[in-house]
C-alpha positions in Angstrom: 18.8 9.3 -5.8 16.6 11.8 -3.9 16.3 11.6 -0.1 12.6 12.5 -0.4 11.8 8.8 -0.5 14.3 6.3 1.0 14.8 2.6 0.1 16.5 0.0 2.1 16.5 -3.8 2.3 16.8 -5.7 5.6 15.8 -9.2 6.7 14.1 -9.9 3.4 11.9 -6.7 3.6 12.1 -3.8 1.3 11.4 -0.5 3.1 9.9 2.5 1.3 10.0 5.5 3.5 8.4 8.8 2.6 10.9 11.3 3.9 9.7 14.9 3.8 8.3 15.2 7.4 8.5 19.0 7.6 5.9 19.3 4.8 3.7 16.3 5.9 5.2 14.2 3.0 3.3 16.1 0.4 3.2 14.8 -3.1 5.1 17.3 -5.1 6.8 16.9 -8.5 10.2 16.0 -6.9 8.4 13.6 -4.5 6.7 11.9 -7.4 9.9 11.3 -9.2 11.6 10.1 -6.0 8.8 7.6 -5.2 8.7 6.3 -8.8 12.5 5.7 -8.6 12.2 3.8 -5.4 9.4 1.6 -6.8 11.7 0.7 -9.7 14.2 -0.5 -7.0 11.5 -2.5 -5.3 10.6 -4.1 -8.6 14.0 -5.7 -9.1 14.9 -6.3 -5.4 15.3 -9.7 -3.9 12.8 -9.2 -1.1 9.8 -11.1 0.2 7.7 -8.2 1.3 7.5 -4.4 1.1 6.8 -2.1 4.0 5.6 1.5 3.2 6.0 4.0 6.0 6.7 7.7 6.5 8.9 9.9 8.6 7.5 12.5 11.0 4.0 13.0 12.5 2.1 12.6 9.2 2.0 9.8 6.7 1.0 11.9 3.7 -1.3 14.9 3.6 -1.8 14.7 -0.2 -0.8 17.0 -3.0 1.4 20.0 -2.6 -1.1 22.8 -2.7 1.7 25.4 -2.7 3.0 23.9 -6.0 -0.6 24.0 -7.3 -0.8 27.7 -6.5 2.6 28.4 -8.0 1.5 26.7 -11.2 -2.1 27.9 -11.2 -1.7 29.2 -14.8 -0.9 25.6 -15.9 -2.5 23.5 -13.2 -3.9 20.8 -15.5 -0.5 20.3 -17.0 1.2 20.2 -13.6 -1.2 17.6 -12.3 -0.9 15.6 -15.5 2.9 15.5 -15.4 2.8 14.3 -11.7 0.4 11.5 -12.5 2.2 10.5 -15.6 5.1 9.7 -13.3 3.2 8.3 -10.4 0.4 6.3 -12.0 2.7 3.6 -13.5 4.6 3.5 -10.3 1.5 3.0 -8.2 0.3 0.2 -10.4 3.7 -1.5 -10.2 3.7 -1.2 -6.4 0.2 -2.5 -6.0 0.7 -5.5 -8.3 4.1 -6.7 -7.0 3.8 -10.5 -6.5 4.8 -10.2 -2.8 2.9 -8.8 0.2 2.9 -5.1 0.6 2.2 -3.7 4.1 1.7 0.0 5.0 2.1 1.6 8.4 0.1 4.9 8.6 0.4 7.6 11.3 -1.1 11.1 11.6 -2.9 12.7 8.7 -3.9 10.6 5.6 -5.3 12.8 2.8 -5.6 13.2 -0.9 -3.2 11.1 -2.9 -1.7 9.8 0.3 -4.8 7.7 0.7 -3.9 5.9 -2.5 -0.3 5.4 -1.4 -1.4 4.1 2.0 -4.3 1.9 0.9 -2.5 0.3 -2.1 -1.0 -2.1 0.3 -2.4 -5.6 0.8 -2.5 -5.1 4.6 -2.9 -1.7 6.2 -1.8 -1.0 9.8 -2.5 2.4 11.3 -1.9 4.3 14.5 -4.9 4.9 16.8 -4.4 8.7 16.3 -4.8 8.6 12.5 -7.4 10.7 10.8 -8.4 10.3 7.1 -9.7 13.2 5.1 -10.2 13.2 1.3 -9.5 16.9 0.8 -10.3 16.8 -2.9 -13.8 18.4 -2.8 -12.6 21.2 -0.7 -10.4 22.5 -3.5 -12.6 21.5 -6.4 -10.7 18.4 -7.5 -11.4 14.7 -7.9 -9.4 11.8 -6.5 -6.2 10.5 -7.8 -3.5 7.8 -7.2 -6.2 5.2 -6.6 -7.8 6.9 -3.6 -11.4 6.4 -4.9 -10.5 2.9 -6.0 -9.1 1.6 -2.7 -11.7 3.4 -0.6 -14.5 1.8 -2.7 -12.9 -1.7 -2.5 -12.3 -1.5 1.2 -15.3 0.5 2.5 -17.9 0.2 -0.4 -19.1 2.8 -2.9 -21.5 4.5 -0.5 -19.0 5.1 2.2 -16.3 6.1 -0.3 -18.6 8.7 -1.8 -19.6 10.0 1.6 -16.0 10.4 2.7 -14.8 12.0 -0.6 -17.8 14.2 -1.2 -18.4 15.5 2.3 -14.6 15.9 3.1 -15.4 15.0 6.7 -12.6 13.5 8.7 -12.8 9.8 9.7 -11.0 8.7 12.9 -8.8 5.6 13.0 -11.5 3.7 14.9 -14.1 4.7 12.2 -11.7 3.6 9.5 -11.2 0.2 11.2 -14.9 -0.3 11.4 -15.4 0.5 7.7 -12.6 -2.0 6.7 -10.3 0.8 5.5 -7.6 -0.3 8.0 -6.9 -3.9 9.0 -5.2 -3.2 12.4 -4.8 -0.4 14.8 -1.8 0.0 17.1 -0.7 2.6 19.7 1.6 5.2 18.1 4.7 3.9 19.8 4.0 0.3 18.8 3.0 0.8 15.2 6.4 0.7 13.6 7.5 -2.5 15.5 4.2 -4.3 14.8 4.4 -3.4 11.1 8.0 -4.6 10.8 7.2 -7.8 12.6 4.4 -8.6 10.2 6.5 -7.7 7.2 9.4 -9.9 8.3 7.0 -12.8 9.0 5.5 -12.5 5.5 8.9 -12.1 3.9 9.9 -15.4 5.4 6.7 -17.1 4.0 6.2 -19.3 1.0 6.4 -16.8 -1.9 4.5 -18.9 -4.4 1.6 -19.3 -1.9 1.5 -15.6 -1.0 1.7 -14.5 -4.7 -1.2 -16.7 -5.7 -3.3 -15.6 -2.6 -2.7 -12.0 -3.6 -3.7 -12.5 -7.2 -6.7 -14.6 -6.4 -8.1 -12.1 -3.9 -7.4 -9.1 -6.1 -9.2 -10.8 -9.1 -12.1 -12.3 -7.2 -14.6 -9.5 -7.9 -13.9 -9.7 -11.6 -14.3 -13.5 -11.9 -17.5 -15.5 -12.2 -17.5 -18.4 -9.8 -16.6 -21.1 -12.3 -13.7 -19.1 -13.7 -12.5 -18.4 -10.2 -12.7 -22.0 -9.2 -10.5 -22.8 -12.2 -8.0 -20.1 -11.2 -7.8 -21.6 -7.7 -7.2 -25.0 -9.2 -4.4 -23.8 -11.3 -2.9 -21.8 -8.4 -2.9 -24.6 -5.9 -1.5 -27.0 -8.4 1.3 -24.6 -9.2 2.0 -24.2 -5.4 2.0 -28.0 -4.9 4.7 -28.4 -7.5 7.3 -26.4 -5.4 9.9 -27.2 -2.7 8.1 -24.9 -0.4 4.9 -27.0 -0.5 6.9 -30.1 0.4 8.7 -28.3 3.1 5.4 -26.9 4.5 3.8 -30.4 4.6 6.8 -32.0 6.2 7.1 -29.3 8.8 3.5 -29.7 9.7 3.9 -33.4 10.2 7.1 -32.9 12.2 5.5 -30.2 14.3 8.2 -27.6 13.5 8.4 -24.2 11.8 8.8 -24.5 8.1 11.9 -22.9 6.4 10.7 -21.5 3.1 12.9 -20.2 0.3 12.1 -17.2 -1.9 11.5 -17.8 -5.6 
């Protein structure tokens, strides 16, 4: 297994760590294969949450421009080959039936936007800056960058950020809804880990249904969504975790949930 992306499991949390800090965790062909391999490990792991983070000063600066230059005579094929590996992995990661949290520091650009924002909850350092980068080199977004920016900030802001290629500060991203929380650089890792461990200890049935309902809300008519909610809450109610949660509430204690 490559050391470009690391995987570990601890306290019910699966940790995905981008690990090429000297190059800003660029998305190269080797990085793509490494990340896809780690996502396969996450798919079968007995964990209750996933935490995505990165080594070094930058979370991910985007695609490996040096690789693009080296392969300029077959650039379309190179990009196609990378995305043929990463697109299924990104879909798997985003649709895991457990909470996914990302902790973002430094530069966030290009396909790194998709990797960072595919999480259900996005925590970032106060020093982060986001820049699309695509329009500066005549390319369009990939890895869900336009999808997640549009869902989080709206189509108008997403087009502005991606077309103008102007950087957005952490505070601007927070105001636009791109990030959910900001933390000082030295506190980001501990805050993200604390949240991931709290969610990993939660009622997995409840969290899985919450994730699915929220992700599908925009595509449902109200009546269909009400029915989906009815099914979900009935399914949750028929679990030991629901009984434990109700009993713990009445007994004024912290519930002890089990992973399913």
